[in-house]
C-alpha positions in Angstrom: 155.7 22.1 59.1 157.8 22.4 62.2 155.5 20.4 64.5 152.9 17.6 64.3 150.4 19.8 66.2 150.5 22.4 63.4 148.1 20.0 61.6 145.4 20.7 64.2 143.4 23.9 64.9 144.6 25.9 67.9 142.1 26.7 70.7 142.0 29.0 73.6 142.1 27.7 77.2 138.6 29.2 77.8 137.2 26.6 75.3 138.0 23.6 77.5 135.9 24.6 80.5 136.6 22.8 83.8 139.7 21.1 82.4 141.5 24.4 82.4 141.8 24.3 86.2 143.5 21.0 86.0 146.1 22.1 83.4 147.6 24.8 85.6 148.3 22.3 88.4 151.1 20.7 86.4 152.2 23.5 84.1 155.5 23.6 85.8 156.5 20.3 84.1 156.7 22.1 80.8 159.6 24.3 79.8 159.1 27.8 81.3 155.6 26.7 82.4 154.3 27.3 78.8 151.9 25.2 76.9 149.4 25.6 74.1 146.2 23.8 73.1 145.0 22.2 69.9 141.7 20.4 69.1 142.5 16.8 68.1 138.8 15.8 67.8 135.5 16.9 69.2 136.2 15.4 72.6 140.0 15.4 72.8 142.3 18.3 73.4 146.0 18.2 72.7 148.2 19.8 75.4 151.3 20.9 73.6 154.5 21.8 75.4 158.2 21.1 75.8 159.6 18.9 78.5 163.2 19.2 79.8 164.8 15.7 79.2 168.2 16.8 80.6 169.6 15.0 77.5 173.3 15.1 76.8 174.8 15.8 73.4 175.1 12.2 72.3 171.4 11.5 73.1 168.9 11.0 70.3 166.5 13.3 72.2 166.6 17.0 72.3 167.2 18.9 75.5 163.7 20.3 75.3 161.5 17.6 73.7 158.1 18.8 72.4 155.1 16.5 73.0 151.4 16.4 72.6 149.3 15.0 75.5 145.8 14.0 74.3 143.3 14.5 77.0 139.5 13.9 77.1 137.9 17.4 77.3 134.9 16.3 79.4 136.0 13.0 81.0 139.7 13.3 81.8 139.4 11.5 85.1 138.1 8.2 83.5 139.6 8.1 80.0 143.3 7.5 79.9 145.3 10.2 78.0 147.8 9.3 75.3 151.0 11.1 74.3 153.0 11.4 71.1 156.0 13.4 69.9 155.3 16.8 68.5 158.2 16.6 66.0 158.0 14.6 62.7 161.6 13.5 63.0 161.3 11.9 66.4 163.8 8.9 66.3 161.3 6.1 66.8 163.7 3.4 65.9 166.0 4.3 68.8 163.5 3.7 71.6 161.5 0.7 72.9 158.1 1.1 74.5 156.5 3.0 71.6 153.1 2.0 70.4 152.1 1.9 66.7 149.8 4.6 65.3 146.6 5.3 67.2 144.0 6.1 64.6 145.2 9.1 62.6 147.8 10.0 65.2 151.6 9.3 65.2 153.1 6.4 67.2 152.4 7.0 70.9 154.7 6.5 73.9 154.1 3.3 76.0 154.5 4.6 79.5 153.9 1.5 81.6 154.5 -2.2 81.3 151.2 -2.8 83.2 147.9 -1.9 81.7 147.9 1.8 81.4 144.2 2.1 82.0 144.5 0.2 85.3 147.4 2.5 86.2 145.4 5.6 85.4 142.5 4.3 87.5 144.6 4.9 90.6 146.4 8.1 89.5 145.6 11.7 88.5 146.1 13.7 85.3 149.0 15.4 87.1 150.6 11.9 87.7 150.2 11.1 84.1 152.1 14.2 82.9 154.9 13.4 85.4 155.0 9.9 83.9 155.5 11.4 80.5 158.4 13.4 81.8 160.0 10.3 83.4 159.7 8.4 80.2 161.5 11.1 78.2 164.2 11.4 80.8 164.8 7.7 81.0 164.9 7.6 77.2 167.6 10.3 77.2 169.7 8.3 79.6 169.1 5.0 77.7 167.3 3.5 80.6 163.9 2.6 79.1 165.3 -0.9 79.1 167.9 -1.8 81.7 169.8 -4.5 79.8 172.7 -4.3 82.2 170.2 -5.3 84.9 168.9 -8.4 83.1 166.0 -6.5 81.7 164.4 -8.2 78.7 163.8 -6.8 75.2 160.4 -5.5 74.2 158.9 -7.6 71.4 158.2 -5.9 68.1 154.7 -4.6 68.1 152.1 -5.5 65.4 150.1 -2.9 63.5 147.6 -5.3 62.2 145.8 -8.4 63.5 144.1 -9.2 60.2 146.5 -12.0 59.3 148.4 -14.5 61.4 151.2 -16.9 61.1 151.2 -19.9 63.4 154.6 -21.4 63.9 156.7 -23.5 66.2 159.3 -21.7 68.3 161.9 -24.4 68.6 163.7 -22.9 65.5 164.6 -19.8 67.5 167.2 -21.5 69.6 168.7 -23.0 66.4 168.9 -19.6 64.8 170.5 -17.9 67.8 173.6 -20.0 67.3 173.8 -19.9 63.5 176.8 -17.9 62.6 176.1 -17.5 58.8 173.2 -15.7 57.3 170.3 -18.0 56.2 167.5 -18.1 53.7 165.2 -21.0 54.3 162.1 -21.9 52.2 159.2 -23.9 53.6 155.6 -24.8 52.9 152.7 -23.1 54.5 149.0 -24.0 54.6 146.4 -21.2 54.6 143.4 -22.2 56.6 140.4 -21.0 54.6 137.9 -21.3 57.5 140.1 -19.4 60.0 142.0 -16.1 59.7 145.3 -17.7 60.3 148.2 -19.5 58.6 149.5 -22.8 59.7 153.3 -23.2 59.9 154.0 -26.4 58.1 151.4 -28.8 56.8 152.6 -31.6 59.0 150.5 -30.3 61.8 147.4 -30.3 59.5 147.8 -33.5 57.5 144.5 -33.2 55.7 145.3 -29.7 54.3 147.2 -28.9 51.2 150.1 -26.5 51.2 149.0 -23.5 49.2 151.6 -20.8 50.2 155.3 -20.5 50.6 157.3 -19.1 53.4 160.8 -17.7 53.4 162.7 -17.3 56.7 165.5 -14.9 56.7 168.3 -14.5 59.3 171.3 -12.2 59.1 173.5 -14.4 61.4 174.4 -14.3 65.1 176.7 -11.4 64.8 174.0 -9.1 63.3 172.3 -7.8 66.4 169.4 -5.5 65.7 168.5 -3.1 68.5 166.1 -0.9 66.5 162.4 -0.7 67.0 160.0 -0.4 64.0 156.8 1.6 64.0 156.7 2.2 60.3 156.6 -1.0 58.3 157.0 -1.5 54.5 153.8 -1.3 52.6 155.0 -2.1 49.1 157.2 -4.9 47.7 159.8 -2.5 46.6 160.3 -1.0 50.1 160.2 -4.5 51.6 163.0 -5.8 49.3 165.0 -2.7 50.0 164.6 -3.3 53.7 165.7 -7.0 53.3 168.8 -5.9 51.4 169.7 -3.1 53.8 169.8 -5.4 56.8 171.8 -8.1 55.1 169.2 -10.8 54.8 170.5 -13.3 52.1 167.4 -13.5 49.9 167.9 -15.4 46.7 165.1 -14.1 44.4 165.8 -16.6 41.7 165.4 -19.5 44.1 162.3 -18.0 45.5 160.7 -17.5 42.1 161.5 -21.1 41.2 159.7 -22.4 44.3 156.6 -20.4 43.4 154.3 -22.6 41.3 150.6 -22.4 40.4 149.5 -23.9 43.7 150.9 -21.1 45.8 148.8 -18.0 46.5 151.0 -16.0 48.9 154.6 -15.6 49.9 155.3 -15.0 53.6 158.5 -13.2 54.4 159.6 -14.0 57.9 162.6 -11.8 59.0 164.3 -13.0 62.1 165.7 -10.1 64.2 168.4 -11.1 66.7 168.0 -8.8 69.8 170.6 -8.0 72.5 168.8 -10.1 75.1 165.8 -12.3 75.5 162.4 -11.1 74.4 159.8 -10.2 77.1 157.6 -13.3 77.6 159.9 -15.5 75.4 162.8 -17.8 76.1 164.6 -16.5 73.0 166.4 -13.4 71.7 164.8 -13.9 68.2 162.0 -11.5 67.2 160.2 -11.3 63.8 158.9 -8.9 61.2 156.6 -10.7 58.9 154.8 -9.7 55.7 153.0 -11.4 52.8 152.5 -10.6 49.2 150.6 -12.3 46.4 152.7 -14.8 44.4 151.3 -13.6 41.1 152.3 -10.0 41.7 155.6 -10.9 43.2 156.6 -12.9 40.0 156.0 -9.7 38.0 158.3 -7.9 40.5 156.1 -4.9 40.5 157.8 -2.6 43.1 154.4 -1.0 44.0 152.8 -4.3 44.8 151.2 -3.9 48.3 152.5 -6.1 51.1 150.5 -6.9 54.2 151.8 -7.1 57.7 151.4 -10.5 59.4 151.2 -11.1 63.1 153.2 -14.0 64.5 151.7 -16.5 66.9 153.8 -19.3 68.3 152.6 -22.8 68.9 153.6 -23.2 72.6 155.9 -26.2 73.1 157.1 -27.7 76.3 160.2 -25.5 76.3 158.1 -22.4 76.2 155.9 -23.8 78.9 159.0 -24.3 81.1 160.1 -20.7 80.5 156.7 -19.2 81.2 156.2 -21.4 84.3 159.7 -20.6 85.6 160.3 -24.3 86.0 163.9 -24.9 87.0 166.4 -26.9 85.1 166.7 -29.2 88.1 163.3 -30.8 87.4 162.5 -29.9 83.8 163.9 -33.1 82.2 163.2 -35.5 85.0 161.4 -38.7 84.3 158.2 -38.6 86.4 155.9 -41.6 87.1 152.4 -40.9 88.4 150.7 -43.9 90.0 146.9 -43.3 89.9 145.2 -41.0 87.5 142.1 -40.1 89.5 141.0 -36.6 90.5 144.2 -35.7 92.3 146.6 -37.6 90.1 145.1 -36.2 86.9 145.3 -32.6 88.0 148.9 -33.0 89.2 149.8 -34.6 85.8 148.2 -31.6 84.1 150.0 -29.1 86.3 153.4 -30.6 85.8 153.0 -31.0 82.1 151.8 -27.4 81.7 154.9 -26.3 83.5 157.1 -28.0 80.8 157.8 -31.4 82.3 157.4 -33.6 79.3 158.6 -37.1 80.4 155.7 -38.6 82.4 154.5 -42.2 82.9 150.8 -42.5 83.7 149.8 -45.7 85.5 146.2 -46.7 86.3 143.8 -49.6 85.8 140.6 -47.7 86.5 138.2 -46.4 83.8 136.8 -42.9 83.4 133.1 -42.8 84.5 130.5 -40.0 83.9 130.5 -38.9 87.5 134.3 -38.3 87.3 133.7 -35.1 85.3 132.8 -33.3 88.5 136.4 -33.3 89.7 138.7 -34.9 87.1 141.0 -33.2 84.7 139.3 -35.1 81.9 135.8 -34.8 80.5 133.3 -37.7 80.3 130.2 -36.0 79.1 129.2 -38.3 76.2 129.2 -42.0 75.3 132.5 -43.0 74.0 134.5 -40.6 76.2 133.9 -42.6 79.3 134.8 -46.2 80.1 138.2 -45.3 78.7 141.2 -46.2 80.8 142.2 -43.1 82.8 145.9 -43.5 82.1 145.4 -43.8 78.3 142.8 -40.9 78.3 145.2 -38.7 80.2 148.0 -39.5 77.8 145.8 -38.3 74.9 144.9 -35.2 76.9 148.5 -34.3 77.7 150.0 -35.0 74.3 147.5 -32.7 72.6 148.4 -29.9 75.0 151.6 -28.7 73.2 152.9 -28.7 69.7 155.8 -31.0 68.7 156.1 -33.1 71.9 159.2 -35.3 72.2 158.8 -38.8 70.9 157.2 -41.0 73.6 157.4 -38.2 76.2 154.1 -39.2 77.7 153.4 -42.9 78.2 150.4 -44.7 79.7 150.1 -48.1 81.3 146.9 -49.9 82.1 148.4 -52.0 84.9 148.8 -52.3 88.6 150.9 -49.6 90.2 153.4 -51.9 92.0 153.7 -54.3 89.0 154.8 -51.3 86.9 157.7 -50.6 89.2 160.1 -53.2 87.9 163.8 -52.8 88.5 164.3 -51.9 84.9 161.6 -49.1 85.1 162.9 -47.9 88.5 166.4 -47.3 87.0 164.8 -44.8 84.5 162.4 -43.0 86.9 163.5 -39.9 88.8 160.3 -39.0 90.7 157.5 -41.4 91.7 154.2 -39.8 92.6 151.8 -42.1 94.5 148.3 -40.7 94.0 146.5 -44.0 94.5 145.4 -43.2 98.1 146.1 -46.9 98.6 147.6 -48.2 101.8 148.6 -51.4 99.9 150.6 -49.3 97.4 152.2 -47.3 100.2 153.5 -50.4 101.9 154.5 -51.9 98.6 156.6 -48.9 97.8 158.3 -49.3 101.1 159.4 -52.8 100.1 161.2 -51.7 96.9 164.8 -50.8 96.4 165.5 -47.5 94.6 168.5 -45.8 93.0 169.8 -43.0 95.1 168.5 -40.4 92.6 164.9 -41.4 93.1 162.5 -39.1 94.9 159.2 -40.4 96.2 156.0 -38.4 96.7 152.8 -39.6 98.2 149.7 -37.4 97.9 146.2 -37.9 99.2 143.2 -36.1 100.5 141.8 -36.5 104.0 138.8 -35.4 106.1 136.4 -35.3 103.2 138.9 -33.4 101.0 139.4 -30.6 103.4 143.0 -31.7 104.1 145.7 -32.4 101.6 148.6 -34.6 102.6 151.9 -34.7 100.7 154.8 -36.9 101.7 158.1 -35.7 100.1 160.7 -38.4 100.4 164.1 -37.0 99.5 165.9 -40.0 101.1 164.0 -42.9 99.6 165.6 -45.3 102.1 163.1 -44.1 104.8 159.8 -46.0 104.6 156.7 -43.9 103.9 155.1 -45.5 107.0 157.4 -43.4 109.1 155.7 -40.3 107.7 152.4 -41.3 109.3 154.2 -42.0 112.5 155.5 -38.5 112.5 152.0 -37.2 112.0 150.9 -39.2 115.1 153.9 -37.8 117.1 153.0 -34.3 116.0 149.4 -34.7 117.1 150.6 -35.0 120.7 151.7 -31.4 120.8 150.2 -29.7 117.7 146.5 -28.7 118.2 145.8 -28.3 114.4 147.0 -31.8 113.6 145.1 -33.2 116.6 141.9 -31.5 115.5 142.3 -32.8 111.9 142.8 -36.4 113.1 139.9 -36.1 115.5 137.7 -34.9 112.8 138.8 -37.7 110.5 138.0 -40.2 113.1 134.5 -38.8 113.6 133.9 -39.1 109.8 135.3 -42.6 109.5 133.8 -45.9 110.5 137.2 -47.6 110.3 140.5 -47.0 112.0 142.0 -43.9 110.5 144.7 -44.0 107.9 145.7 -40.8 106.2 144.7 -40.6 102.6 141.2 -42.0 102.0 141.4 -40.5 98.5 138.5 -39.2 96.4 137.7 -42.2 94.3 134.3 -42.8 95.9 131.2 -41.9 93.8 129.6 -40.7 97.0 132.4 -38.6 98.4 131.3 -34.9 98.2 134.3 -32.8 97.2 134.2 -29.8 94.9 136.5 -29.5 92.0 138.0 -26.2 93.2 138.9 -27.8 96.5 140.7 -30.6 94.9 142.4 -28.3 92.4 143.6 -26.0 95.3 145.2 -29.0 97.0 146.6 -30.4 93.7 148.1 -27.0 92.9 150.1 -26.9 96.2 151.1 -30.5 95.7 152.4 -29.8 92.2 154.3 -26.8 93.3 156.1 -28.8 96.0 156.9 -31.5 93.4 158.3 -28.9 90.9 160.6 -27.6 93.6 161.6 -30.9 95.1 165.2 -30.4 94.1 165.4 -27.0 95.6 165.5 -25.5 99.1 165.2 -27.8 102.1 166.6 -31.2 101.0 165.1 -33.4 103.7 162.1 -35.6 104.1 159.0 -33.7 105.1 155.2 -33.6 105.1 153.1 -30.8 103.8 149.6 -30.5 105.1 147.2 -28.1 103.3 144.0 -27.1 105.1 140.9 -25.8 103.4 138.4 -24.2 105.7 134.7 -24.8 105.0 133.7 -22.2 107.5 135.7 -19.6 105.6 135.3 -20.4 101.9 138.4 -19.6 99.9 140.7 -19.8 102.9 143.6 -22.2 102.9 146.9 -22.6 104.7 149.7 -25.1 104.8 151.8 -26.7 107.5 155.2 -28.2 106.9 156.3 -31.0 109.2 159.9 -32.3 109.0 160.2 -36.1 109.2 162.8 -37.2 111.7 165.2 -40.0 110.8 164.3 -43.4 112.3 166.6 -46.1 113.4 165.7 -49.8 113.1 166.6 -52.6 115.4 165.7 -56.2 115.5 164.3 -57.5 118.8 167.1 -59.2 120.6 165.0 -62.2 121.5 162.9 -62.4 118.4 164.3 -61.2 115.1 161.0 -61.6 113.3 160.0 -58.4 115.1 161.7 -55.0 114.5 161.7 -51.7 116.3 161.7 -48.3 114.6 162.5 -45.3 116.8 163.1 -41.7 115.8 166.8 -40.7 116.3 165.8 -37.7 118.5 163.8 -39.9 120.8 166.5 -42.5 121.1 169.1 -39.8 121.8 166.7 -38.3 124.5 166.4 -41.7 126.2 170.1 -42.3 126.2 170.6 -38.8 127.6 168.2 -39.5 130.4 170.1 -42.7 131.2 173.4 -40.7 131.3 172.4 -37.8 133.6 171.8 -40.1 136.6 175.3 -41.4 136.4 175.7 -44.9 138.1 172.0 -44.9 139.2 169.5 -46.6 137.0 166.8 -44.5 135.3 163.7 -45.3 133.2 160.3 -44.5 132.0 157.2 -45.7 130.2 157.1 -46.2 126.4 154.3 -45.2 124.0 154.0 -46.1 120.4 152.2 -47.8 117.6 152.3 -51.5 116.7 152.0 -52.7 113.1 151.0 -56.3 113.8 150.9 -57.4 110.2 154.4 -56.3 109.4 155.6 -57.0 112.9 157.0 -53.5 113.6 156.9 -51.7 116.9 157.1 -47.9 116.5 158.4 -46.1 119.6 157.1 -42.5 119.5 157.2 -41.1 123.0 158.1 -41.8 126.6 157.1 -40.6 130.0 159.1 -40.4 133.2 157.1 -40.1 136.5 158.6 -37.9 139.2 158.2 -40.6 141.9 160.5 -43.1 140.1 163.6 -44.1 142.1 166.8 -45.6 140.9 169.8 -47.1 142.6 173.1 -48.7 141.4 171.5 -52.1 141.4 167.9 -51.5 140.6 165.0 -49.2 139.5 161.4 -48.7 140.6 159.2 -47.1 138.1 156.8 -44.6 139.6 153.2 -43.9 138.6 152.7 -40.2 139.4 150.9 -38.5 136.5 150.8 -41.8 134.5 147.0 -42.1 134.4 146.5 -38.6 133.0 149.4 -39.0 130.5 147.9 -42.2 129.1 144.6 -40.5 128.7 146.2 -37.5 127.0 148.2 -39.7 124.6 145.1 -41.8 123.7 142.9 -38.7 123.1 145.3 -36.7 121.0 146.4 -39.6 118.9 142.8 -40.9 118.5 143.8 -44.1 120.2 146.6 -44.9 117.8 149.5 -44.3 120.2 149.4 -46.5 123.2 151.4 -47.8 126.1 153.7 -50.5 124.7 156.3 -51.2 127.5 159.0 -49.7 129.6 162.7 -48.7 129.4 165.4 -48.5 132.0 169.1 -48.1 132.1 171.9 -50.6 133.1 174.8 -48.3 133.8 176.8 -50.9 135.6 175.9 -54.2 134.0 175.3 -55.8 130.6 172.3 -55.0 128.4 170.5 -58.2 129.3 167.2 -58.7 131.0 167.9 -59.6 134.7 165.8 -62.0 136.7 164.1 -58.9 138.3 163.4 -57.6 134.8 161.8 -60.9 133.7 159.6 -61.0 136.7 158.6 -57.3 136.5 157.7 -57.7 132.8 155.6 -60.8 133.4 153.7 -59.5 136.5 153.5 -55.8 135.9 154.0 -54.9 132.2 152.3 -57.7 130.2 148.9 -57.3 132.0 148.9 -53.6 130.9 149.6 -54.3 127.2 146.5 -53.8 125.1 147.1 -56.8 122.7 149.7 -58.7 124.6 152.6 -57.3 122.6 155.2 -54.8 123.9 158.8 -54.0 124.6 161.3 -53.9 127.3 164.1 -51.6 126.4 167.5 -51.6 128.2 169.9 -48.8 127.4 173.3 -47.3 128.2 174.7 -44.0 127.0 175.7 -45.4 123.6 174.0 -48.7 123.2 170.4 -50.0 123.5 168.7 -53.4 123.2 165.1 -54.1 122.6 163.3 -57.2 123.9 159.9 -58.3 122.7 157.3 -58.9 125.3 154.6 -61.4 124.3 151.8 -62.8 126.3 151.9 -65.9 124.1 155.5 -66.6 125.1 155.4 -65.3 128.6 158.0 -67.5 130.2 160.3 -68.6 127.4 161.3 -65.6 125.5 162.8 -63.3 128.0 166.2 -64.9 128.2 169.1 -63.7 126.1 172.3 -65.5 125.5 
């Protein structure tokens, strides 16, 4: 027979009813506009015609390529057609994107990398026929895969899903670099209660190996760019195929390995492709078959062989590839402090993305209520009251096959006690998920190697706001990050509304990151997961893009369920100065604010200038944070003095207090000394004692004296009102 369609009865166009009108709309696609019809089955009509491929002489396709397009006779708008070549000698091995046999039909053309049914739901029958023509024309040009454009190789398709071989994929990278052909025998365990085969009995220690596998590889220089749609069905054809493609099978060695305990032989033929396989991090693809040992030993050429589908155990390298995790973070040593709801989900996200070296630190135990929003389950006695870090280690190590030795470690100990100098030398990324202010301040007291990145994550406002501190330069204290949030609240309405809402929901002074450890806190798992996903993404890309300290705020909107957005806030660099008259107190001021004050001092030339200072005081750590300043218009300066005005001051103080929810306050004044030393004059001492100190909320503040390039900070204290304002 000249054509495949000759096997089917021809029908007249009148027999297909309403479909006939559709066919004429795209008849022009066929050569000379001619086509014929055959009846494929009761409901399916075959549209037979030739399509001009514009193929050149060296192409495996004909200039006019005959095809059969199978169309539902009565439901063509909803049922996706399929198409196959109308010539028996169609060169299937030369082309990717060909499906195996569809029922009793020849192999069909795979027209789309997306789900073809989904594609057809948005397209017409005419579009489908045009897609067939495009496939053939791309095939004629060798452009079904654009390997010169970093396209990936289509994996070998499986005819049958009756038998499976589970295996680890780490051998692929080994084979890719092996120059010589290889024949490797190994043990396999057939799982009797599951239609699959385990690769290697070491994964299933209680099972006995009852089959043998042979992995064949032709060497790294034997690249196979063929596609197979017709597979060997007998032992004779399989052995011939193995010999033809240069696989070094030693039949005598294989027979010697087959004893009475072995039921099947699994032939695993590794195909080296020109490029990586779609969905894989390897260029190795497989054809796999099995035969009964008893029949193989008799070497009966007609012994049937069965196709076996390959399923890989996903390991961490495959997880890295599928998650597009960059090499910059893949092998970093991560330490997660706190394995609560947020910490556990971040640990899970990072590990699923291929990051395999993780320390888990927590002293808390898993409780039944944790199941509502934790990565772990605690639904039965025995699964709760476990240490969270230890339980998470078990959870993560069971996630992938063949994890590196001691990749995941757990520590039932205090977060800060874990960060010894020895451990800090090993750790690349510290993630503080404790929601503990104590831990945050403790982290600020440690000394880190330059390589160390620090991340602090927490939830605020009942879980509606996620807060992520990304410390690229670990020399800057995390406390500065909160100061930047306060600074931003003065001008950013969204941050201001968040802090205001947090204050309303809190009975204590606000501190970002209340956490979600409370049994009574009402936060849904999906909300926590949404925040944790954004936090994890930021951590995975911490070595990429903007390499500066920053804060990421994620906002979930209860009024609009499912709505979330993020806000990134750069963290300014701060300078630290000891108070000139009391070194037990220090001042921290953003570089941009210090530069602005010095500029204001410069622009008035030889005349003094000045303004009011606003900031936040950490009384326990004896730190004064300068965050803003205000210069009234009615201030007057001369070469020998300065009088600070009051115009607009009352309203400015009110605004500052309101927008910072009373956390930024008036803490002193600054003025310039363009013509004299940076010391407090007698007038300065008197002014501070009589005018400044009475206005200070808790009797602590600053007098700042500056020039263009130098600044000194003097502590004001109501307790040492007269004695501390001199400077020698």
